[in-house]
N, C-alpha and C positions, 0 to 999 in steps of 0.2 A: 565511106563508112556504111552507107545504106546498102550499096552493092555487095560489100563484104558480108554484111549481116544477112541479106537475102540468100546469098550463096551458101552461107553456113546453115541456114534453115533448110535449104534445098538438100544439102548433104545429109542432114539429120533425117529428113523424110525418106530419102533413098535407103539409108541404113535400116530404118524401121521396116520399110517394105521388104528388104532382103531378109531380115530376121523373121518376119511374118511368113514370107514365102518358104523359107527353110523349115519353119515349124509346120506349115500346112503339108509340105511334102512328107515330112516324117509321120504326120498323122495318117496320110493316105497309105503309107507303108505299114501302118498298124503299130507304130512306135509312138510313145508319149514324149512330148517335148520336155517335160519336167516330171520326173518320177516322185510321187508323194511318198513320204516316209514318216511313220509315226514316231514322235519324239516327246516323251512326257515332260522333259525339262523345258523345251522350247514352247510347248503349249501352255505350260504354267507361266512362262514369261509373257506370252501373248495375252493370257487372261489378266495378268497384272497390268499390262498396258491398257487393256479395255477399262479396267476399274479406274486407272489414272485419267484416261482420256475423257471418260464420262463422269468423273468425280463422284463415283459411287462409294458409299460406306462399305467397309469390309464385311459387315454382317450380311450383305446382299448375296454373298457367295453361297449362303445356306438356303437361299430361296428355292422353293420347290419348282418353279417354272424354269429357272436356270438349270437345275439338275435334270429336268425332263428333256430340255433342249440338248444339253451336252451328251446325255446318255443315248439320245436318238441319233445324234450326228457322229459322235466319237465314243462308242460304247466302251472301248478299252482305256479311256482317259480317266484317271483317278482324280476326282475333284478335290482340290486342297481345302483345308479349313481356313477360317478367317485369320488365324494366327500365322499359318503357313504363307498365305498370300501377302500379308503385311510384311513378313520377313523377306519374301521374294522381291517385293517392291523396294525395300531398303537396299537389298543387294544390287538390284538393277540400278538404283540411284547411285550407289557407290561406283559401279563399273562405268556408268555413263559419265560420272564426274572425272574419272581417270582419263577417259577418252577425250573429254572436252579440254582437260588441262594439257594433255599432249598436243591437241590441235592448236590451242592458244600459244603454246611455246614454239610451234612451227610456222604458224600462219598469221602473225600479226607484227606490225611495227609499233604503232601506238593505238591505244583504245580510247574511246570517248565514253565516259560513265554518266549514267543518270541514276538518281536515287529519289525515292518517294517515301513519305511517312504518313501514316494515318492511324486513327484510333477506332476500334470496333465498337459495336453497340454494347459489348460487355466491358468496355473501358480498358481494353488491352491495347498496348501500343505496338505497332509493327513497322518494319522497314524493309525495303527491297533495294537491290542494286543490280543494274543492268549494264552490260558492256556492248558497245556498238563499234565495229571495226571492219576494215576491208582486208580480206585474206589474200594469199598470194595469187589467186585466180581472179582478183578484182571483183569478188562477189561480196556484197554487203551482208554482214552478219549481225544478228541481235541475239545475245545470250543472257539469260537471267542467272546471275552468279550467286545471289543470296536473297532469301526471304526468311526473315526471322522476327521473333518477338523481342522487343527491347523494353527496358524498364521505364524509359521516358524519351522525349524528343529533344533533350538538351543538346547543346553544341558539342560537349565533351563525349557524350554517348554516341552521337552521330559520327564524329571523327574517329573514335576508337573502333567502332563497329566496322566502318568502311576500311580502316587500315588493317584490321584483323582479317577481313575478307580478302583484300588484295594480297596480303602476305600468304594466305592459304592457297590462293590461286597462282602465286608466283608472278603477279603483275606489278611492274614498276614503271613501265613506259606509258604514262597517262598523258593524253593530249588536253582534254577538257573535262570538267565536272559540272554537270547541269543539275540545278536544284530550283525549287520554287523561291518565292520572294520573302519567306519568313526571315525575320531579322536574326534569329539564332543561327541560321544557316551561314551567314556571313562569317561569323567567328569560327564555326565548325570547319568551313572550307579553309580558313586561314591556318588552322591547326593541321589539317590534312596536307595542305600545301607545304608547310614547313617539314612535315615528315617525309614528303616525296622529293624535296629539293636535293638531297645528296645524290639521288639517282638521275637528276637532271630533268627538270621540266622544260618544255619548249619555250624559248624566248624568256627564260627566267621565271616562268609562271605568270607572265603579265596578263595573259588572257585565259588563265586556267579556269576561272569562275565564270560560268555561263548561266543565264537565267532562262527559265522556261518562257518561250515566246507566247505560247498559248495561255499561260498563266497571267502574263502581263496584259495580254489582250482582254482576258476576263476581267481584270481590275479596271481597265479603261472603259469597257462596255458598262460595267456595273456603275461606274461613276456617272455615265450618261443616262442610264436607266433610272437613276434616283429621281430625275425630273418627271418621269412618267409613271411613278410608282402607283399612284391612285388609279390611273387608266388600266395598268396591267392587273391590279388587284381585282377590279370590276370584271374585266374580261376573263381572268382566271376563275373567278367565282362562277361565271356562266358556263365555262367549260367543265368545271368540277361537278356542277349540277347535272349536266348531260351525261357524264361518265359515272355517276353515282350508282346507277342500277341499269339492268338491261331494258326495263320498261321505259325509263326516261330516254335512253338512247333510241329506242324504237319510235317514241313520240318525236324526237328530234329528226330522225330520218324521214318521218312522214311529212315534216314541214319543208323538206328540201324541194325547191322548184327547179327542175333541170334547165328551164329557160333563163333563170337568173344565176344559178350556181353551176359553172362548168367544171369546177374542181371535183375530182372523183374521190378524194380522200376524206377522212373524218378528223375531228379535233381530238387531240390527246392532252392529258394533263402533263404539265412540265415539272421539272425538278427545280425548285426555286434557287438552289445554290449553283445551278449550271445555266448560264445565260443562253447557251446555244439551244438548249431544249426549250427555253422561254421564247426564243426567236421562232422556232418551229411551231410552237403552240399559237403564237400571235399570227404568224403567216397563214396558218390553216383557218384560224378563227375569223380573220378579216375576210377571207374568201367566202365564209359562211355567214357573213353579216345579214343578208336577207333571210336566212334560215332562222337565226336568232330573233330577228324582228317578228317573223311569223310565229315562233314559239312563244314569244311574249304575249301575243294576242290570243293564242289558243290554250295556253297552259297557265292557269292561275297559280298553281303551286310553285311554278318557276318564279313568278313575280313575287309572291309572298316570301319565299325562302331567300331570295337575293336581297330583298329590302331589309331583311334582318341583319345583313352584313353591311358591306360598303355600297350596296345599291345595284341597280341594273346598269349595264354599259350604256353610256350616253352617246348620242350621235357624234359629238365632238371627240369622244374617246376613240371611236373607230377611225375618224378622219386623221387624228394626230398620229395614231399608231400606223396608219397606212402611209403617212408622209415619211416616217422615220424608218420603215421597213427596208427600203432599198439600201440605206446606209448599213443597217444591221446585217443585211444579206452579204454585203461586201466583207464585213468582218467575220461573218460565219464561214464564208468560202475560204478566206485566208486561214482561219483556224483549222479547217479540214485539210487544206493543202500542207500546212507546216506540221501537222500532227501525225503524218504518216511515218511508219517505221519500216516499211518494206522497200522504200526508195530513198534516195539521198535528198535531204531537205536543206542542207547548209547553204547551197548556192541560191536558194530562193528566200531564205530567212530575211535578209536585209532588204531585198527587193520588195517583199510584202510589207515590211516595216515602213519603207519610204512611201509606198503607195497609200498605206493607211494614213500616214502623217499628212500627205497631200490632200486626201479626201476630208480629213478633219478640219484642215485650214479652210477648205471650200465651204464646209458646213458652218463655220464660224461667221460667214457672211450671208447666211440664209435669211430671207425676208421674215420668216416666222420667228418671232422672238423666243418662243419656248424651245424650238429646235436649235436656235443659235445659242441659247443658254446651255443646253445639254452638250452641244459640241464644244463650248468653251470649257466645260468641266472635264470633258474627255481630253482636251488639249493639255490641260494642266497635268493630268496623270501621264499622258504620252510624253510630255517634255521631261517629266521626272526620270523616266527610264531611257528615252531615246532622243530627247531634244538637244542634249549637250553633245557636241562632237567628241569630247573626251570620254564619254560614257559608252560609245559604240564599241562593239567587241570584234574579235578576230574573224567573225564570219564575213566581215567586209572583204577579207582576202579571198574567201570562197566565191564571193560575187565577182571579184576581179578575174579570177581564174575561169569563170564561166565565159566561153567564147562569144556568147550573145551580148555581153555587157563590157567586160574588160575595164581598163582604167578610164576610158573616155566617158563611160556612164557615171563613174564616181566623180569625175571632174565636173561634168555637166550638172549633176545633182548638187554638189557643193556650191557652185556658182549661182544656182537658181533658188536655193532654199536656205542659205545662210548669208549673214553679212560678210563683208570682205575679210575682216579679221578672223571670224569663225571659219570661213571657207578655207583660208590659208592654213589655219591650224588643223582643220580636218584633212586636207590633202597632204600636209606634212606628216601627219600621223599615219596615214595609209602608206605613203612612200617609205617612211622609216620602218614600219612593221613589215612591209613586204621585203625590203632589203635585208632586214635582220633574219627573217625566215629563210630567205634564199641562202644567206651566208651560213646558217646553221646546217642546212641540208647539203650545202656545197663543201662542208668540212673545214671552213675557215675558222670557225669558233669552236 
């Protein structure tokens, strides 16, 4: 496979050289490789794409600087009004939707869907629906099918909105539906599953519902971080003080001793609802521990302001956070790997899950009582989603199909991480699902 790939790349490079060579020859003869031609309609489309790509408001088309630039570069171009450019963008959206709908009808077998809900600061509810599929050329595709405002996030609204969207796109061959862990989603997925059943879900829809792995990881980590909440609050307070103004940041930089701090980066404020940003904040702050100690001695305002809140970071705060950071790094890296959308992640999903479970079990035997307690809290949350062999999903099959693992890995994992009865149940489930899947694609069912 590697030799084939390298030869393919070599052929592509040769083709590029030939094209460049022919173009250079034409230039030497005084002929242009591509004749430019003024086209008012195409330029308007291109301008619309600029506004979409940069997310510019339509009123910016009337800006004097833009008019000066376009008049200088393309004097014959008639600059459209904001009404015209908005109409052009809507027409472009319509034509692109027709192209995508045709592409979907020709280049997919089954699609995997993901949906997300959120509420804006204006208290408006929104929903998005994204399709992931492999086309006839074995290229992974990600297409956003819908982004709309909804009245609320109830299960009925979710199911009806998704069904209307799928009907509009002509999609009925759905493999999985991935959602977060909100309880309302369970019922909404059940309604959607019943609507899709006449068209035939794979394996009777047994593994239709898939949970966001990154979301489950977020719940697991938050359970563990409850035990170090006070330490995080104190360190976060120190970071917020430093980032509050340019003058404070300059005083912080002046306290950096290159002999003690080899880290070249600075500390950044985290987003409290996103644990991965909290990990990055703690990781940077721990490396700057000597700098914060120097700031405490030189800046009395820093001391007074932090004492108004939860207090200054204590020596034991730094040591405890330093001890748990390697474990958080493991979870952070796993989150980054399985959150990718430009490469296949199904074959690594359960591998990462098994690795995290193994590490959590090791942490439960940690000599530090507080770290042990945090790990036990994580284990309870982990077992809720991934501890029961019957709760594991279809992505086990993707792990088996990975030539690096195959069935031997699944058997080894079951025998080493479950009791005898659970291991047997686990292996039977994998064998049964794999045979059923094979029979469906083999045309027996």
